[in-house]
C-alpha positions in Angstrom: 0.2 0.0 0.2 2.6 2.4 0.9 4.7 1.8 -2.3 1.3 2.5 -4.3 1.2 5.9 -2.4 4.8 6.5 -3.1 4.4 6.0 -7.0 1.2 8.2 -7.0 1.6 11.8 -8.3 1.1 14.9 -6.3 -2.2 15.3 -8.0 -3.3 11.8 -7.1 -2.3 11.6 -3.5 -4.5 14.9 -3.0 -7.3 13.0 -4.6 -6.9 9.8 -2.6 -6.6 12.1 0.4 -10.1 13.5 -0.7 -11.5 10.0 -1.1 -10.2 8.7 2.5 -11.9 11.8 3.9 -15.1 10.7 2.0 -14.7 7.3 3.6 -14.2 8.4 7.0 -17.2 10.8 7.0 -19.2 7.8 6.1 -17.8 5.9 8.6 -18.5 8.7 11.1 -22.1 9.0 10.0 -22.4 5.3 10.5 -21.2 5.2 14.0 -23.0 8.3 14.7 -26.3 6.9 13.5 -25.8 3.5 15.4 -25.1 5.7 18.6 -28.0 7.8 17.9 -30.3 4.7 17.4 -28.9 3.1 20.8 -29.4 6.2 22.8 -32.9 6.6 21.4 -33.5 3.1 22.6 -32.1 3.6 25.9 -33.9 6.8 26.2 -37.3 5.2 25.2 -37.0 2.4 27.4 -36.3 4.7 30.2 -38.9 7.1 29.5 -41.6 3.8 28.8 -40.6 2.5 32.3 -41.2 5.9 34.1 -44.4 6.5 31.9 -45.5 3.0 33.1 -45.2 3.9 36.9 -47.0 7.5 36.4 -49.7 5.7 34.1 -50.1 3.1 36.8 -50.8 5.8 39.5 -52.9 7.9 37.4 -54.9 4.5 36.3 -55.5 3.6 40.3 -56.7 7.4 41.0 -59.1 7.0 37.9 -60.3 3.6 39.1 -61.1 4.8 42.3 -58.2 3.1 44.4 -58.4 4.4 48.2 -61.7 5.9 47.6 -63.9 6.6 50.6 -66.6 4.4 49.1 -64.8 1.3 50.2 -65.3 2.5 53.8 -69.0 4.1 53.4 -70.3 1.9 56.0 -68.0 3.3 58.7 -68.3 6.7 57.6 -71.9 7.1 58.0 -73.5 5.0 60.9 -77.4 5.8 59.4 -76.3 4.3 56.1 -74.8 1.4 58.0 -78.2 0.8 59.7 -80.2 1.0 56.6 -77.9 -1.6 54.8 -78.5 -4.1 57.8 -82.1 -3.6 57.5 -84.5 -5.3 55.4 -87.2 -3.0 54.0 -89.3 -6.0 52.8 -91.8 -5.7 55.7 -91.7 -1.7 56.0 -94.5 0.7 54.6 -94.0 2.5 51.4 -93.0 5.7 53.6 -90.4 4.2 55.2 -88.9 2.4 52.0 -88.9 5.8 50.1 -87.3 7.7 53.3 -84.6 5.1 53.4 -84.1 4.9 49.4 -84.0 8.5 49.2 -81.4 9.0 51.9 -79.2 6.2 50.7 -79.5 7.8 46.9 -78.6 11.1 48.0 -75.6 9.7 50.2 -74.3 8.0 47.4 -74.8 10.6 44.9 -72.8 13.0 47.3 -69.9 10.4 47.3 -69.5 10.1 43.6 -68.5 13.7 43.1 -65.2 13.0 44.3 -64.4 11.2 41.2 -65.7 12.4 37.9 -65.3 9.0 36.3 -67.9 7.3 38.4 -71.4 7.1 36.6 -73.3 5.3 39.4 -72.9 3.6 42.6 -75.1 0.6 43.3 -75.5 -1.0 46.9 -76.9 -4.6 47.3 -77.6 -6.0 50.7 -77.1 -9.8 51.4 -80.9 -9.6 51.9 -81.3 -8.6 48.6 -82.2 -4.8 48.8 -81.2 -2.5 46.2 -80.1 1.0 46.5 -78.6 3.3 43.8 -77.0 6.9 43.1 -79.4 7.5 40.1 -83.3 6.9 40.2 -83.3 4.2 37.5 -81.3 0.8 37.2 -81.9 -2.1 34.8 -83.2 -5.0 36.5 -81.2 -7.2 33.9 -77.8 -5.5 35.2 -78.9 -5.9 38.8 -79.7 -9.8 37.9 -76.0 -10.1 36.1 -74.5 -8.5 39.0 -76.0 -10.7 41.6 -74.7 -13.7 39.6 -71.1 -12.3 39.5 -71.3 -11.5 43.3 -72.1 -15.2 44.0 -69.2 -16.3 42.3 -66.5 -14.1 44.1 -64.2 -16.8 45.8 -61.4 -14.4 47.0 -61.1 -14.5 50.4 -59.5 -11.1 51.0 -62.3 -8.8 52.7 -60.4 -5.5 50.8 -59.8 -7.0 47.8 -61.7 -5.5 44.8 -62.9 -7.2 41.9 -63.2 -5.5 38.3 -65.4 -6.7 35.3 -64.3 -6.8 31.7 -64.7 -3.4 29.8 -68.1 -3.5 28.3 -70.7 -1.4 26.4 -73.5 -0.2 28.8 -76.6 2.4 28.8 -77.4 4.3 31.3 -80.7 5.8 30.5 -80.1 7.1 26.9 -76.7 7.2 26.9 -74.1 4.6 25.9 -70.8 4.0 27.8 -67.9 1.9 27.8 -68.2 0.8 31.1 -66.0 -0.9 34.0 -67.9 -2.3 37.2 -65.7 -2.2 40.6 -67.0 -5.2 42.8 -66.5 -4.1 46.6 -67.6 -6.3 49.6 -68.8 -4.6 52.9 -67.9 -6.4 56.2 -69.0 -5.8 59.8 -65.8 -5.7 61.9 -65.1 -9.1 63.3 -67.4 -11.0 60.6 -66.3 -13.2 58.0 -69.7 -12.7 55.9 -70.3 -9.8 54.1 -73.5 -7.5 55.0 -73.6 -5.8 51.4 -72.0 -5.5 48.2 -70.8 -2.0 46.4 -70.9 -1.7 42.7 -68.9 1.3 41.4 -69.5 1.9 37.6 -66.7 3.5 36.0 -66.7 5.5 32.7 -63.8 3.8 31.0 -64.2 5.9 27.7 -63.6 9.0 29.5 -60.5 7.5 31.4 -59.3 6.5 27.9 -60.0 10.2 26.9 -57.7 11.5 29.6 -54.8 9.1 28.9 -55.0 10.2 25.1 -54.8 14.0 26.1 -51.7 13.1 28.4 -50.1 11.2 25.8 -50.6 13.9 23.2 -49.3 16.6 25.5 -46.1 14.8 26.0 -45.6 14.5 22.3 -43.5 11.4 22.3 -43.2 8.5 19.6 -44.7 6.0 22.3 -48.0 4.2 22.1 -49.6 3.0 25.1 -52.3 -0.1 25.9 -54.0 -1.7 28.6 -54.4 -5.4 28.4 -55.4 -8.6 30.5 -54.6 -12.1 29.1 -57.3 -12.4 26.7 -58.2 -8.8 25.3 -56.8 -5.5 24.6 -59.1 -3.0 26.9 -57.7 0.1 25.5 -55.0 1.2 22.7 -53.9 5.0 22.5 -55.2 7.4 20.1 -52.9 7.3 17.0 -50.9 4.4 18.1 -48.1 2.8 16.0 -50.1 -0.5 16.1 -53.7 -1.4 16.4 -53.4 -4.0 18.8 -57.2 -4.8 18.8 -57.3 -5.6 15.0 -53.7 -6.3 14.2 -54.2 -10.1 14.8 -55.0 -12.1 11.8 -55.6 -15.2 14.1 -57.4 -15.6 17.7 -54.7 -17.9 18.5 -51.7 -15.5 17.5 -53.6 -12.8 19.2 -53.7 -14.6 22.4 -50.0 -15.8 21.9 -48.9 -12.2 21.5 -51.1 -11.0 24.6 -49.6 -13.8 26.8 -46.2 -12.9 26.1 -46.8 -9.2 26.9 -48.3 -10.5 30.3 -45.0 -12.6 31.0 -43.0 -9.6 30.5 -45.3 -7.8 33.0 -44.8 -10.7 35.6 -40.9 -10.8 35.2 -38.5 -9.0 37.4 -37.3 -7.0 34.3 -40.4 -5.4 32.9 -38.9 -4.3 29.8 -37.9 -6.0 26.6 -37.8 -6.5 22.7 -40.6 -8.3 21.4 -42.1 -8.7 17.8 -46.0 -7.9 17.9 -47.5 -8.9 14.6 -44.0 -9.2 12.6 -43.1 -5.7 13.8 -40.1 -5.8 16.5 -41.0 -3.5 19.2 -39.4 -2.1 22.2 -42.0 -2.9 25.2 -42.2 -1.9 29.0 -44.8 -3.5 30.8 -46.2 -3.0 34.3 -48.9 -5.0 36.2 -51.8 -2.8 37.9 -52.1 -4.7 41.2 -55.9 -3.6 42.0 -57.1 -4.9 38.6 -54.4 -7.5 37.4 -54.1 -5.5 34.0 -51.0 -4.7 32.2 -50.0 -1.3 31.5 -48.1 -1.4 28.2 -45.9 1.1 26.6 -44.4 0.2 23.3 -42.6 1.8 20.1 -41.7 0.1 16.9 -37.8 0.0 16.6 -38.3 0.9 13.3 -39.7 4.2 13.9 -36.7 5.1 16.2 -34.2 4.1 13.4 -36.3 6.3 10.8 -36.3 9.4 13.3 -32.8 8.9 13.8 -32.1 8.8 10.0 -34.4 11.9 9.3 -32.6 14.0 12.1 -29.1 13.0 10.3 -30.4 13.5 6.7 -30.1 17.6 6.8 -26.4 17.2 7.9 -25.8 14.1 5.8 -27.3 16.5 2.7 -25.0 19.6 3.6 -22.1 17.5 4.2 -22.6 15.7 0.7 -22.6 19.0 -1.0 -19.7 20.4 0.9 -17.8 17.2 -0.2 -19.0 17.8 -3.7 -17.6 21.5 -3.9 -14.6 20.2 -2.1 -13.9 17.8 -4.8 -14.3 20.2 -7.5 -11.9 22.8 -5.7 -9.7 20.0 -5.1 -9.2 19.1 -8.8 -8.9 22.5 -9.8 -6.3 23.4 -7.1 -4.3 20.0 -7.8 -4.1 20.7 -11.5 -2.8 24.2 -10.8 -0.2 22.7 -8.5 1.1 19.6 -9.9 1.4 21.3 -13.6 4.3 23.4 -12.7 5.8 20.9 -10.4 6.0 18.3 -12.8 7.5 20.6 -15.3 10.1 21.8 -12.5 10.9 18.0 -12.1 11.5 17.2 -15.6 13.8 20.2 -15.7 15.7 19.2 -12.3 16.1 15.4 -13.8 18.1 16.7 -16.5 20.8 17.8 -14.1 21.9 14.2 -13.8 23.6 14.8 -17.0 26.2 16.9 -15.1 24.7 20.6 -16.1 21.7 22.5 -14.2 19.6 23.9 -16.8 17.2 26.9 -15.6 13.3 26.7 -15.7 11.5 29.2 -18.1 8.5 30.3 -16.2 6.2 31.7 -18.6 3.2 32.8 -16.2 6.0 34.3 -13.8 4.1 33.0 -10.8 4.5 35.0 -7.3 3.0 32.3 -4.9 5.4 29.5 -3.4 5.9 27.6 -6.5 7.0 30.7 -8.2 9.4 31.1 -5.1 10.6 27.6 -5.6 11.4 27.9 -9.2 13.4 31.4 -8.7 15.1 29.6 -5.6 15.8 26.6 -8.1 17.0 28.9 -11.0 19.5 30.8 -8.4 20.5 27.6 -7.2 21.4 26.1 -10.6 23.4 29.1 -11.4 25.3 29.0 -8.2 26.0 25.2 -8.7 26.9 25.6 -12.5 29.5 28.0 -11.6 31.0 26.4 -8.5 31.3 22.7 -9.9 35.3 23.3 -10.2 35.2 24.8 -6.6 33.2 22.0 -5.2 35.7 19.5 -6.4 38.7 21.4 -5.1 37.2 21.9 -1.6 36.5 17.9 -1.6 40.1 17.4 -2.1 41.0 19.9 0.4 38.6 18.1 2.9 40.1 15.0 2.5 43.8 16.1 3.0 42.8 17.9 6.0 41.1 14.7 7.5 44.2 12.8 6.8 46.3 15.6 8.9 43.8 15.5 11.6 44.4 11.6 11.8 47.9 12.0 11.7 47.6 14.3 14.7 45.5 12.1 17.0 47.0 10.6 20.2 45.9 7.3 21.7 45.1 7.8 25.3 46.7 4.7 26.5 50.0 6.1 24.5 50.0 8.9 26.6 49.3 6.9 29.9 51.9 4.5 29.1 54.6 7.5 28.4 53.6 8.9 31.7 54.8 5.8 33.2 58.2 5.7 31.2 58.8 9.2 32.5 58.3 8.4 35.7 60.5 5.2 35.6 63.6 7.3 34.1 63.0 9.8 36.8 63.2 7.2 39.5 66.4 5.6 38.0 68.2 9.2 38.2 66.6 10.0 41.7 64.6 13.0 40.7 62.0 12.5 43.4 59.5 15.4 42.4 59.0 14.1 38.9 57.8 10.7 39.8 55.4 11.9 42.5 53.9 14.2 39.6 53.9 11.7 36.9 52.2 8.8 38.9 49.5 11.3 40.4 48.8 12.8 37.1 48.9 9.1 35.3 46.1 7.9 37.9 44.1 10.9 37.4 44.1 10.5 33.8 43.5 6.8 34.0 40.6 7.8 36.7 39.2 10.3 34.0 39.3 7.9 31.2 37.5 5.3 33.0 34.0 4.5 31.8 31.9 4.8 35.1 30.6 8.5 35.8 29.6 7.1 39.4 32.4 6.1 42.0 32.8 5.6 45.8 33.7 8.7 48.0 36.7 6.8 48.8 38.2 7.0 45.0 37.1 10.4 44.7 39.3 11.3 47.7 42.4 9.3 46.1 42.3 11.2 43.0 42.0 14.5 45.1 45.1 13.6 46.7 46.7 13.0 43.6 45.9 16.5 42.7 47.1 17.8 46.0 50.3 16.0 45.7 50.9 17.8 42.3 50.1 21.2 44.1 52.3 20.4 46.8 55.3 19.9 44.6 54.4 23.3 42.7 53.8 25.0 45.9 55.6 23.3 48.8 54.4 23.9 52.3 52.1 26.4 50.7 48.6 25.2 52.6 47.6 22.5 54.8 44.6 20.0 54.1 42.5 18.3 56.5 40.3 15.5 55.8 37.5 14.7 58.2 35.4 11.8 56.8 34.1 8.7 58.9 35.3 5.4 57.6 31.6 4.3 57.1 30.8 7.0 54.8 33.7 6.4 52.3 31.8 3.3 50.5 29.0 5.9 49.5 28.6 6.6 45.8 29.2 10.2 44.4 29.6 11.3 40.7 33.0 11.6 39.6 35.3 14.9 39.9 32.9 16.4 42.4 35.7 17.4 45.0 38.8 18.2 42.9 37.3 21.4 40.9 35.9 22.9 44.0 39.4 22.4 45.8 41.4 23.6 42.5 38.8 26.7 42.9 39.7 27.4 46.3 43.6 27.4 45.7 43.4 29.4 42.7 41.1 32.0 44.4 40.9 31.9 48.0 44.5 31.5 48.6 45.5 34.1 46.2 46.9 36.4 48.9 50.1 34.9 50.2 50.0 34.3 53.8 52.6 32.3 55.9 50.2 29.1 55.4 46.4 28.5 54.2 44.5 25.8 55.7 41.7 23.5 53.7 39.4 21.4 55.6 37.4 18.6 53.6 34.5 16.7 55.8 31.2 14.7 55.3 28.5 14.2 57.4 25.2 12.2 56.9 22.1 14.2 57.3 19.2 11.5 57.0 19.2 9.8 53.7 21.8 12.8 52.4 25.3 13.3 52.1 26.6 16.8 53.0 30.1 17.5 51.7 31.8 20.6 53.1 34.9 22.2 51.5 36.3 25.0 54.2 39.0 27.3 53.6 40.5 30.1 55.5 41.1 32.2 52.3 40.3 35.8 51.1 36.2 35.1 51.5 33.8 37.1 49.5 31.6 40.0 50.4 28.0 39.4 51.5 26.6 40.8 48.2 28.7 38.6 46.0 27.9 35.5 48.1 24.1 36.4 47.8 24.4 36.8 43.8 26.2 33.5 43.5 23.6 31.7 45.7 21.0 33.0 43.2 23.0 31.8 40.1 23.7 28.4 41.9 19.8 27.8 43.1 18.6 29.0 39.6 20.5 26.5 37.7 18.3 24.2 35.5 19.1 20.6 35.9 19.3 20.1 32.3 21.8 22.8 31.7 25.1 22.2 29.9 27.8 24.8 30.7 30.5 25.6 28.3 34.2 26.4 29.7 34.6 30.0 29.1 32.9 31.7 31.9 34.6 32.9 35.4 33.8 30.4 38.2 32.9 27.6 35.9 34.3 24.7 37.9 31.7 25.8 40.8 28.8 26.0 38.4 29.7 22.9 36.5 29.6 20.9 39.6 26.6 22.5 40.5 24.6 21.7 37.3 26.1 18.0 37.4 24.8 17.6 41.0 21.2 18.9 39.9 21.4 16.9 36.8 22.4 13.8 38.3 20.5 13.7 41.8 17.8 16.3 40.9 16.9 19.8 41.3 16.4 19.6 45.1 20.3 19.0 45.3 23.2 21.2 44.5 25.8 23.7 46.1 25.3 26.5 48.3 27.9 29.0 49.3 28.5 30.8 52.6 31.7 33.0 53.3 33.0 36.3 55.3 35.1 38.6 53.6 38.9 38.3 54.7 37.9 35.3 57.0 36.4 32.1 55.5 34.6 30.3 52.4 32.7 27.2 52.8 31.1 25.2 49.8 28.4 23.0 50.9 27.4 20.2 48.6 24.2 18.0 49.1 24.2 14.6 47.3 21.6 11.8 47.8 23.2 8.6 49.7 23.6 5.7 47.5 26.0 2.8 47.8 28.8 2.6 45.5 28.0 -0.3 42.9 24.2 -0.4 43.5 23.4 2.1 40.3 25.2 3.2 37.4 22.7 5.5 35.5 22.0 8.8 36.3 18.5 10.0 37.5 16.8 11.4 40.5 18.2 9.2 42.9 15.9 10.2 46.1 
């Protein structure tokens, strides 16, 4: 693939890039569409779950759950007495009085629920009372038969009839009757039955209004295990008529009821061949199932409709970009191809100029001008280049001739030392051996040594200085034996001591003192080089400490500035141990100078690589 891309022209690469952008945009749209559908499904599923809870509560309220009618005999003592009496042996006036009182009482109680059409009370002795003046004999007969078949032992359990058409007066209703038994306290047999007729059509219209106000894609239904009792207006599926076979309808309703009885009350099911997302909640009072559902196809279609304007604008932008890319690539690639052909002729040994007929002033025009200028200079300097290459080769040969092998120098120093011993010149062996040892120490591969080795090389340096300046200064080393195996970076002491000898002891006195000490401070090692030389002023000490504290641990210094030994050691300490380590200076003019170096304690041999050690 990479070989093919390399062989493509500049214009081809631009067009390939454009095609890749198209593919990436298509991939982004696919991913975005999938995420959009998934989010819509998750949102609708959660919405349906919450909506089921709300609709179930609204349904309980509409069906009179918790209504005071359930406790009518306990709230009204006179009504309780009437429902216990038998009016069969009473005169007409007494019957009318009792009938009127019960009717007015029941009528007042029905005001609490606008969905109640009528309330009927049937006593155990067969007397009938109703909240309206007229009630059908067939209705009373049918209700008495159903009341005799109630087998539930729960006293407070209410029973609901199916939704069925009924006429009250000249009006027809889709009605549900709630059957409630009335018991005396402590009694097992009911003394009366309460029948509450509810206008289910009015309840359905209220649900339709709620769903319309919510303006969602979700449809709502109420079912039992055999029939669809309610399906929301303008629903996606007409559950009442969408089943071709009765068995198919029953199986579909049973599958929805099983979802309502399961712990996870939401699922994806197929209803009449349509994949739907369904949330089902069982109403405990009626035993009916509250069903919210939405076809997956509608969610996918709506997600696509939301993305369609963006897709159309993106396609338009891509088409325009493609046209502009073709024009632009042609404008760029044409002069580049011509320039490439011209440059290819340089292989014959002569760089020919490029003739730009359009006299371009853009970057390509600048490139052509630079090429022409370069070609002219190349043509003028071919001979000079050959001569320069020959001179370079000769220079390299001379440099090789002057290179010195470090081992040869080390062996030469040992030879000088041997000759000086044969001729009894004591100072030369001391200098050459010390210098030879320092040179070998310097070229040794490791940059991390023990404090013992560092002190040995410091003594070699002091031996050379004592030969140069006999009895010029006195050196005292105060370091415990247990600290000598602690590892430090190489040449951390010698530059500081050299700095003290050159600067602190500049004024000649009878004898100067130099004291080197080391102390362990928790997990750190404090090295001190103390001299009783000329010292420094307070302002100079302050300025020097500021420079040392601001030294970056990554800084590399040259060898040209004053006081470079001190600054270099400080930079090396920070580079090796970290920014919390380094050098601080304390001094009193004409009295002393003390250089303090803080390093991390590390046993020699444990680590050879640099880094922040503590």
